[in-house]
C-alpha positions in Angstrom: 47.2 107.6 -6.8 45.0 105.8 -9.0 45.9 104.1 -12.2 43.6 104.5 -15.0 43.9 100.8 -17.3 42.9 102.7 -20.3 45.4 105.5 -20.4 47.5 104.6 -23.1 49.8 107.4 -22.9 51.1 106.7 -19.5 53.9 104.8 -18.4 51.6 103.2 -15.6 49.2 102.2 -18.3 51.2 100.5 -20.3 52.8 98.7 -17.6 49.5 97.3 -16.6 49.0 96.2 -20.3 52.3 94.7 -20.9 52.2 92.7 -17.6 48.5 91.6 -18.3 46.1 89.7 -16.2 46.9 86.4 -13.5 50.3 86.6 -13.3 52.9 86.4 -10.1 54.4 89.9 -10.3 57.3 91.3 -8.6 57.0 95.3 -8.2 60.3 96.5 -7.7 60.6 100.0 -6.3 56.7 99.5 -5.7 56.5 103.0 -3.8 52.7 103.6 -2.2 51.8 100.6 -3.7 49.3 102.1 -6.9 50.7 99.9 -9.4 50.5 96.7 -7.4 47.0 98.0 -6.8 45.6 98.0 -10.3 47.8 94.6 -10.8 46.0 93.5 -7.9 42.5 94.3 -9.9 43.0 91.9 -12.5 44.2 88.8 -10.6 47.6 89.5 -10.2 49.6 88.0 -7.2 52.2 90.9 -6.4 55.2 91.0 -4.5 57.1 94.3 -3.8 60.3 96.0 -2.9 60.5 99.4 -1.4 63.3 101.3 0.1 61.0 104.0 1.7 60.0 102.7 4.9 56.7 105.3 4.8 55.7 104.4 1.2 56.1 100.9 1.7 53.9 100.6 4.8 51.2 102.2 2.0 51.9 99.6 0.0 51.6 96.8 2.1 47.9 95.9 1.9 48.3 95.5 -1.6 51.1 92.9 -1.4 51.3 89.3 -0.8 54.8 89.6 0.5 57.1 93.3 1.1 60.8 93.6 1.4 61.8 97.1 2.7 65.3 97.4 1.3 67.8 98.8 -1.0 67.9 97.5 -4.4 71.6 98.5 -4.8 72.3 95.9 -2.0 69.4 93.2 -2.4 70.2 89.9 -3.2 66.8 89.3 -5.1 67.4 85.3 -5.5 68.2 84.6 -1.9 65.1 86.7 -1.2 62.5 85.6 -3.3 63.9 82.4 -4.9 64.8 81.5 -8.6 61.7 81.0 -11.1 59.4 83.0 -8.5 57.4 85.3 -10.7 56.0 85.2 -14.2 57.0 89.1 -14.5 59.2 91.4 -12.7 58.4 95.3 -12.5 60.8 98.0 -12.8 58.4 101.0 -13.2 60.3 104.2 -13.1 63.4 102.3 -11.2 66.7 102.2 -13.2 67.2 105.4 -13.4 67.6 105.5 -9.7 70.1 102.7 -8.9 74.2 103.7 -9.4 74.3 100.1 -11.1 71.3 99.6 -12.8 72.8 96.6 -15.1 73.8 94.9 -12.0 70.6 95.2 -10.8 68.6 93.9 -13.8 71.1 91.0 -14.1 70.2 90.0 -10.5 66.4 90.2 -11.1 66.6 88.0 -14.6 67.2 84.4 -12.5 63.4 85.3 -10.8 61.6 84.6 -13.9 59.7 81.4 -14.5 59.6 80.1 -17.8 58.4 82.2 -20.6 58.7 84.9 -18.0 59.4 88.6 -18.9 60.7 92.1 -17.4 58.9 95.1 -18.2 60.4 98.7 -17.6 59.9 102.4 -17.7 62.2 105.1 -18.1 62.6 108.5 -18.8 64.3 109.3 -22.0 67.0 112.0 -21.8 66.8 112.9 -25.9 63.3 114.4 -25.0 63.1 117.6 -27.5 62.6 119.5 -24.3 66.0 118.8 -23.0 67.7 119.0 -26.2 66.5 122.4 -26.4 66.8 123.7 -22.4 70.5 122.4 -23.6 70.5 124.9 -26.5 69.9 127.7 -23.5 72.1 126.1 -21.4 70.1 124.7 -18.9 69.9 121.5 -17.1 68.0 122.0 -14.0 66.5 119.6 -11.9 63.2 119.6 -10.6 61.1 117.9 -8.0 59.6 115.1 -10.4 59.6 114.6 -14.3 62.7 113.8 -16.5 65.2 115.7 -14.7 64.1 114.5 -10.9 66.6 115.3 -8.7 67.0 111.9 -7.7 67.9 110.2 -11.3 71.3 109.1 -11.2 71.6 107.4 -14.5 69.9 108.7 -18.1 68.4 106.6 -20.9 68.2 107.0 -24.7 66.4 104.7 -27.1 70.0 102.8 -27.8 71.2 102.8 -24.3 68.3 101.2 -23.0 68.6 98.3 -25.7 72.3 98.2 -24.9 71.2 97.8 -21.0 69.1 95.2 -21.7 71.6 93.2 -24.2 74.2 93.2 -21.3 71.5 91.9 -19.0 71.1 88.7 -21.1 67.6 90.0 -22.2 66.0 90.9 -25.7 63.3 93.6 -25.9 60.1 92.1 -27.9 58.0 95.2 -27.0 59.2 98.8 -27.1 56.5 101.2 -26.8 56.4 105.0 -25.7 54.7 107.8 -24.2 54.6 111.4 -25.7 54.5 114.7 -24.9 55.2 118.0 -26.7 58.8 119.2 -26.1 57.5 122.8 -25.8 54.5 121.7 -22.8 56.4 119.3 -20.0 58.1 120.6 -17.1 61.3 121.3 -18.6 62.0 124.9 -18.5 62.8 126.1 -22.4 62.1 129.7 -23.5 60.3 129.6 -27.1 61.2 133.0 -27.8 65.0 132.4 -27.8 65.5 129.5 -30.0 67.1 129.8 -33.2 65.0 130.3 -36.4 64.1 126.6 -37.4 65.3 124.6 -34.8 61.7 123.4 -33.6 60.6 122.5 -37.1 63.8 120.9 -37.3 63.3 118.9 -34.2 60.0 117.8 -34.6 61.6 115.6 -37.4 64.0 113.6 -35.3 63.9 110.3 -33.8 62.2 110.1 -30.1 62.2 114.0 -29.6 58.7 113.8 -28.6 59.2 110.4 -26.5 58.4 111.5 -22.8 58.9 107.4 -21.7 60.0 104.3 -22.9 58.0 101.1 -21.9 59.3 98.1 -22.8 59.1 94.1 -22.2 61.8 91.9 -22.4 62.3 88.1 -22.4 65.6 86.5 -21.3 67.7 86.1 -24.9 68.3 82.4 -25.2 67.1 83.0 -28.8 63.9 80.4 -28.8 61.8 82.7 -26.3 62.5 85.6 -28.0 61.6 84.3 -31.4 58.5 83.0 -29.7 57.6 86.2 -28.4 58.1 88.0 -31.6 55.9 85.3 -33.3 53.2 86.0 -30.9 53.5 89.7 -31.5 53.5 89.3 -35.4 50.2 86.9 -35.1 48.4 89.9 -32.9 49.4 92.4 -35.3 48.4 89.9 -38.2 45.0 89.6 -36.5 44.2 93.2 -35.8 45.2 93.7 -39.5 42.8 91.3 -40.6 40.0 92.7 -38.3 40.9 96.1 -39.7 40.5 94.5 -43.4 37.4 93.0 -42.9 35.6 95.9 -41.5 36.9 98.0 -44.2 35.7 95.7 -46.6 32.1 95.7 -44.7 31.9 99.6 -45.6 32.9 99.2 -48.9 30.3 96.9 -49.4 28.1 98.8 -47.8 28.9 102.3 -49.5 28.5 100.1 -52.9 25.1 99.1 -51.9 23.9 102.5 -51.1 25.2 103.8 -54.3 23.4 101.0 -56.2 20.1 102.0 -54.5 20.6 105.4 -55.2 21.3 104.7 -58.9 18.0 102.6 -58.7 15.9 105.6 -57.0 17.6 107.5 -59.9 16.1 105.6 -62.5 13.1 105.3 -61.2 12.4 109.0 -60.8 13.9 109.6 -64.3 16.8 112.0 -63.3 19.8 112.2 -64.9 23.4 113.3 -64.3 22.9 114.1 -60.8 26.1 114.7 -59.3 25.5 115.4 -55.4 22.6 114.6 -53.1 21.9 118.2 -52.8 20.8 118.4 -56.5 19.4 114.9 -56.4 17.1 116.4 -53.3 16.1 119.6 -55.3 15.2 117.7 -58.1 13.1 115.5 -56.2 11.3 118.7 -54.5 10.8 120.1 -57.8 9.2 116.7 -59.1 7.0 116.5 -55.9 5.7 119.9 -56.7 4.6 119.0 -60.1 2.5 116.6 -58.9 4.7 113.2 -59.2 3.4 110.5 -56.8 
């Protein structure tokens, strides 16, 4: 499996963006190492924990250190040491744990000052699941929102509550989206009440397939600093957009001025469209204007 860093509507692409480059990263539930490989390509030094030995061995070449263990039972600080990482990643992992809050709490001391925890989880309030329940369906699948190995389920609110309970503050919450009638969850659109699909379209997170969030230790100062940085980034993007818009406006005004000057030179009046202007110019030319 290869991760496309430019893919914005995937949890893996968003995880890469939120982790960033040149960081010390612990990938918890690293699977076969596809995320670790992508992080390594941007200068990150990655260690990993994986429960399935076969998957772990495939990940080993991309990791500085590999621990094969059950996250439900592993003492992370004893294994890696406090303050060892800039970022700890739970990529589609928390939903597989019997006590995600306890594991999350255990990961917090691993963070160096200014570090963050980056998480992706599926959204149980996605519209496909709401529609399936209307039709009496809750069928587990091999992958997806109802992966048969999921033991916990999250909404936007319950995810934020989980972070808060673990002593974390979310500073950047993003999402991937998918059409409620276009995913792996079985829904019969011909057997739904009139208007329900239209109603669903207006509900919060009905098209949210996964949440992807970066959180920091909630000591107030760190959270405020992170939010201030994000606000500064947004402001910088807005300023760039305004400059580009101003440049486009100036170019349009200059073009309109040139057209007006040309019309005046040619003696045309009330030419409301380029097509009429062009037709008038052809008629003038045919009469021998030079």
